[in-house]
C-alpha positions as CSV (number, residue, x, y, z in Angstrom):
1,M,0.0,0.0,0.0
2,S,1.2,3.6,-0.7
3,D,2.9,5.5,2.1
4,L,0.6,8.4,1.3
5,V,-1.9,6.9,3.7
6,T,-0.4,4.8,6.6
7,I,-2.2,2.3,8.8
8,S,-0.9,0.9,12.1
9,V,-3.1,-1.4,14.3
10,E,-2.6,-1.7,18.0
11,G,-5.1,-2.8,20.7
12,H,-7.8,-3.4,18.0
13,I,-7.5,0.3,16.9
14,A,-6.4,1.3,13.4
15,D,-4.4,4.5,13.4
16,V,-4.8,5.9,9.9
17,R,-2.9,8.9,8.8
18,L,-2.9,11.0,5.7
19,N,0.8,11.3,5.0
20,R,1.6,14.1,2.6
21,P,2.6,16.6,5.2
22,D,4.6,18.9,3.0
23,K,1.4,19.6,0.9
24,Y,-1.0,19.8,3.9
25,N,-2.2,16.3,2.8
26,A,-3.6,17.8,-0.4
27,I,-5.4,15.1,-2.5
28,S,-3.5,14.1,-5.6
29,P,-4.6,11.3,-7.9
30,E,-2.2,9.1,-6.0
31,M,-3.7,10.2,-2.7
32,F,-7.2,9.3,-4.0
33,Q,-5.9,5.8,-4.7
34,A,-4.2,5.5,-1.4
35,L,-7.4,6.5,0.5
36,N,-9.4,3.9,-1.5
37,D,-6.8,1.2,-0.8
38,A,-6.6,2.0,2.9
39,G,-10.4,1.9,3.3
40,T,-10.7,-1.3,1.3
41,Q,-8.1,-2.9,3.4
42,L,-10.0,-2.0,6.6
43,L,-13.3,-3.3,5.3
44,E,-12.1,-6.8,5.9
45,A,-10.2,-6.1,9.1
46,D,-12.1,-8.3,11.6
47,D,-9.7,-7.6,14.4
48,V,-10.2,-3.8,14.1
49,R,-12.8,-2.3,16.4
50,A,-12.3,1.4,15.9
51,V,-10.5,3.6,13.4
52,V,-8.8,7.0,14.1
53,L,-8.3,9.1,11.0
54,S,-5.9,12.0,11.1
55,G,-3.4,13.9,9.1
56,N,0.4,14.2,9.5
57,G,2.0,17.6,9.4
58,P,0.4,21.0,9.9
59,G,-3.2,20.2,8.7
60,F,-5.7,17.4,8.3
61,C,-6.3,17.9,4.6
62,S,-6.3,21.1,2.4
63,G,-8.4,19.5,-0.3
64,L,-7.6,18.9,-3.9
65,D,-4.0,19.4,-5.0
66,M,-3.7,22.7,-6.6
67,G,-1.9,21.1,-9.6
68,S,-5.1,19.4,-10.4
69,F,-6.9,22.7,-10.7
70,Q,-4.2,24.0,-13.0
71,G,-4.7,20.9,-15.2
72,M,-8.5,21.7,-15.3
73,A,-7.8,25.3,-16.4
74,D,-5.3,24.1,-19.1
75,R,-7.8,21.6,-20.5
76,A,-10.6,24.2,-20.5
77,E,-8.5,26.6,-22.6
78,N,-7.9,24.0,-25.2
79,R,-11.4,22.7,-25.4
80,D,-13.5,23.3,-28.5
81,N,-16.5,25.6,-27.9
82,E,-19.1,23.1,-29.1
83,S,-17.5,20.4,-27.0
84,S,-17.6,22.7,-24.0
85,R,-21.3,23.4,-24.4
86,S,-22.1,19.7,-24.6
87,S,-20.1,18.9,-21.5
88,D,-21.5,21.5,-19.1
89,V,-23.3,18.8,-17.2
90,P,-21.0,15.9,-16.3
91,V,-22.1,12.4,-17.5
92,N,-22.7,10.0,-14.7
93,R,-21.3,6.8,-16.1
94,T,-21.9,4.8,-12.9
95,P,-25.4,5.8,-11.7
96,T,-25.6,3.1,-9.1
97,A,-22.1,3.4,-7.7
98,E,-19.7,6.1,-6.5
99,N,-16.7,7.1,-8.5
100,S,-13.2,6.9,-7.1
101,A,-13.2,10.4,-5.7
102,Q,-16.5,9.8,-3.9
103,R,-15.2,6.4,-2.7
104,A,-12.1,8.0,-1.2
105,A,-14.3,9.8,1.3
106,Y,-17.3,7.6,1.6
107,V,-15.3,4.4,2.2
108,W,-14.8,5.6,5.8
109,R,-18.6,5.8,6.3
110,R,-18.9,2.3,4.8
111,L,-16.5,0.7,7.2
112,P,-18.3,-1.6,9.6
113,M,-16.5,-0.3,12.7
114,P,-16.7,3.3,14.0
115,V,-14.3,5.9,12.4
116,I,-13.2,8.9,14.5
117,A,-11.6,11.8,12.7
118,A,-9.1,14.0,14.5
119,I,-9.0,17.4,12.7
120,H,-6.2,20.0,13.1
121,G,-5.1,22.9,10.9
122,V,-7.4,22.9,7.9
123,A,-10.0,20.6,6.5
124,Y,-11.0,22.3,3.2
125,G,-13.0,21.0,0.3
126,G,-12.3,17.3,-0.2
127,G,-10.6,17.3,3.2
128,C,-13.8,18.5,4.8
129,Q,-15.7,15.8,3.0
130,I,-13.4,13.1,4.2
131,A,-13.8,14.3,7.7
132,L,-17.6,14.4,7.3
133,A,-17.6,10.7,6.4
134,A,-16.3,9.8,9.8
135,D,-18.8,8.8,12.5
136,I,-17.4,11.2,15.1
137,R,-15.2,14.2,14.7
138,F,-12.8,15.9,17.2
139,A,-11.2,19.2,16.2
140,D,-8.5,21.4,17.5
141,P,-9.7,24.9,18.7
142,S,-7.7,26.5,15.9
143,A,-8.9,24.1,13.2
144,K,-10.7,25.5,10.2
145,M,-13.3,23.8,7.9
146,S,-14.9,24.8,4.6
147,V,-16.9,23.4,1.8
148,L,-14.5,25.3,-0.4
149,E,-15.3,24.1,-3.9
150,I,-17.3,27.2,-5.0
151,K,-14.0,29.2,-4.8
152,W,-12.9,27.2,-7.9
153,G,-16.3,27.3,-9.6
154,L,-17.2,23.8,-8.6
155,I,-19.6,21.9,-6.4
156,P,-18.5,19.5,-3.6
157,D,-18.6,16.0,-5.1
158,M,-16.9,13.6,-2.7
159,S,-20.1,12.0,-1.2
160,I,-21.2,15.2,0.5
161,T,-24.8,14.5,-0.5
162,Q,-24.7,11.5,1.8
163,T,-22.8,13.0,4.7
164,L,-23.6,16.7,5.1
165,R,-27.3,16.0,5.3
166,Q,-26.6,14.0,8.4
167,T,-25.1,17.0,10.2
168,V,-26.8,20.2,9.2
169,R,-30.1,21.5,7.9
170,M,-30.5,21.9,4.1
171,D,-30.4,25.8,4.3
172,V,-27.1,25.6,6.2
173,A,-25.7,23.1,3.7
174,K,-26.7,25.4,0.8
175,E,-25.1,28.5,2.5
176,L,-21.9,26.7,3.1
177,T,-21.8,25.4,-0.5
178,F,-22.8,28.7,-2.1
179,T,-20.2,30.8,-0.2
180,G,-17.3,28.5,0.7
181,R,-17.3,30.3,4.1
182,I,-14.4,29.2,6.4
183,L,-15.6,28.0,9.8
184,N,-13.5,28.0,12.9
185,A,-13.9,24.9,15.2
186,E,-16.4,26.5,17.5
187,E,-18.7,27.5,14.6
188,A,-18.3,24.0,13.0
189,Q,-19.3,22.4,16.3
190,R,-22.3,24.7,16.7
191,L,-23.5,23.8,13.2
192,G,-22.9,20.1,13.8
193,L,-19.9,19.5,11.5
194,V,-17.7,18.8,14.6
195,T,-18.6,16.6,17.6
196,H,-16.0,17.8,20.1
197,V,-13.5,20.7,20.2
198,T,-10.4,19.8,22.2
199,E,-6.8,20.9,22.5
200,N,-5.5,17.5,21.4
201,P,-8.0,16.0,19.0
202,R,-5.9,12.9,18.0
203,E,-5.3,12.0,21.7
204,A,-9.0,12.4,22.4
205,A,-9.9,10.4,19.4
206,L,-7.6,7.6,20.4
207,E,-9.0,7.7,24.0
208,L,-12.6,7.3,22.7
209,A,-11.4,4.6,20.3
210,Q,-10.0,2.7,23.2
211,E,-13.3,3.0,25.1
212,I,-15.2,1.7,22.0
213,A,-12.7,-1.1,21.5
214,G,-13.6,-2.3,25.0
215,R,-17.2,-2.9,24.1
216,S,-18.7,-5.9,22.3
217,P,-17.5,-5.5,18.7
218,T,-20.5,-7.3,17.3
219,A,-22.9,-4.9,19.1
220,V,-20.9,-1.8,18.1
221,R,-20.9,-2.9,14.5
222,A,-24.6,-3.7,14.7
223,G,-25.2,-0.2,16.1
224,K,-23.4,1.5,13.3
225,H,-25.2,-0.6,10.7
226,L,-28.5,0.2,12.3
227,Y,-28.1,3.9,12.1
228,E,-26.5,4.0,8.7
229,T,-29.3,1.9,7.2
230,T,-32.3,3.4,8.8
231,W,-31.5,7.1,9.6
232,H,-33.6,8.3,6.7
233,A,-35.7,5.2,6.3
234,A,-39.4,4.6,6.9
235,D,-40.5,3.6,10.4
236,D,-41.2,0.0,9.5
237,A,-37.7,-0.4,8.1
238,G,-36.2,1.0,11.3
239,F,-38.3,-1.1,13.6
240,G,-37.6,-4.2,11.5
241,L,-33.9,-3.8,11.5
242,E,-33.8,-3.1,15.2
243,A,-35.6,-6.4,15.9
244,K,-33.5,-8.4,13.5
245,L,-30.1,-7.1,14.8
246,Q,-31.2,-7.5,18.4
247,T,-32.3,-11.1,17.8
248,G,-28.9,-11.9,16.4
249,L,-27.1,-10.3,19.3
250,I,-29.1,-11.9,22.2
251,G,-27.3,-15.0,23.4
252,S,-24.4,-14.6,21.1
253,P,-20.9,-15.3,22.6
254,N,-20.0,-11.6,22.9
255,Q,-23.3,-10.7,24.5
256,V,-22.9,-13.5,27.0
257,E,-19.4,-12.4,27.7
258,A,-20.6,-8.8,28.3
259,I,-23.2,-10.1,30.8
260,K,-20.6,-12.3,32.6
261,A,-18.1,-9.4,32.8
262,N,-20.7,-7.1,34.3
263,F,-21.8,-9.6,37.0
264,E,-18.2,-10.6,37.7
265,N,-17.1,-7.0,37.9
266,R,-14.2,-7.4,35.4
267,D,-13.2,-6.2,32.0
268,P,-14.8,-8.3,29.2
269,Q,-12.6,-10.5,27.1
270,F,-13.9,-10.4,23.5
271,P,-12.2,-12.5,20.8
272,D,-9.9,-10.8,18.3
273,S,-12.3,-11.4,15.4
274,V,-16.0,-10.7,15.0
C-alpha cells in the first residue's frame, strides 16, 4: 500500500494517517488511490474495532491538490467551444455506484467499525468531505473547515450528499456550499460538523477509540449498521432492523461475555475477530 496513507493497528485500533505533510495532505490522484486502498483494506479487518483518521503535518487535509486545478484550467483553454457546451453537465457513467473520488471519502462511512476523525489545521474542500464521512469528529480549537469548492467554480462531489445531510439543515448546507465560508472549530461544532472541540483531537480520538474497543465489537458494528441503514428510512424499516439485529445479538458469545463481565465486575474479554 502507498505510504501516502499509513495504517498501524494496536489494541484493536487502526491508526490511519494521511501522510503528505509537505502539501497539507492535499489530495493528488495518487492520494485518491491511497485513500481507497486503505479503506478497502480495513473493510475486511475483523480484528479492528475502531479507526482513528488524522493527518500528519500542519493540517488534516487542504483539499484537492492545486496542480489538479491548473490541469483543469489548461484543458478548458484547449477545449472546443461546441464540446464545451455539450459537457457543461457531467455524464454519470456509474449511476448506481460512487466514483473513485467519492469512494475516497465515503469508504470511511462504509467501514463496519466506527471511524473517528481528528482534525487540526485545515479541512477544506475534499478534506472536509473526508472528515464528514467519519462517524465522530474531534477538532483542535484552531482548526478551520470549509466546503470550499465554490472558490474554484465547482460543487462538492466527494459524497457530500450522503454526509452533510446527516449533520446540518439543508439551508445551512446550501449557504456553506454557495459561499465557501471558512468556519472555525467553534462554529463548526455549533452547526454540527464537529462533535467535540479539544486541545489534542488525536489524543482524544484515540481515547474514545479505546473505550469503544472495550465494548462488544458485534454490538458496536450492529449499532453503526442500524443507524447507517435506517436514519432516513421509513418507520417499519427501522423497527424491523432493530428487531433483526437484536435477535442476532441476544445469546451470542460476545453478548454472553458482556453479561458475565458485568456480573463478575471485570473487563470483558472479547475475541480478536467478529
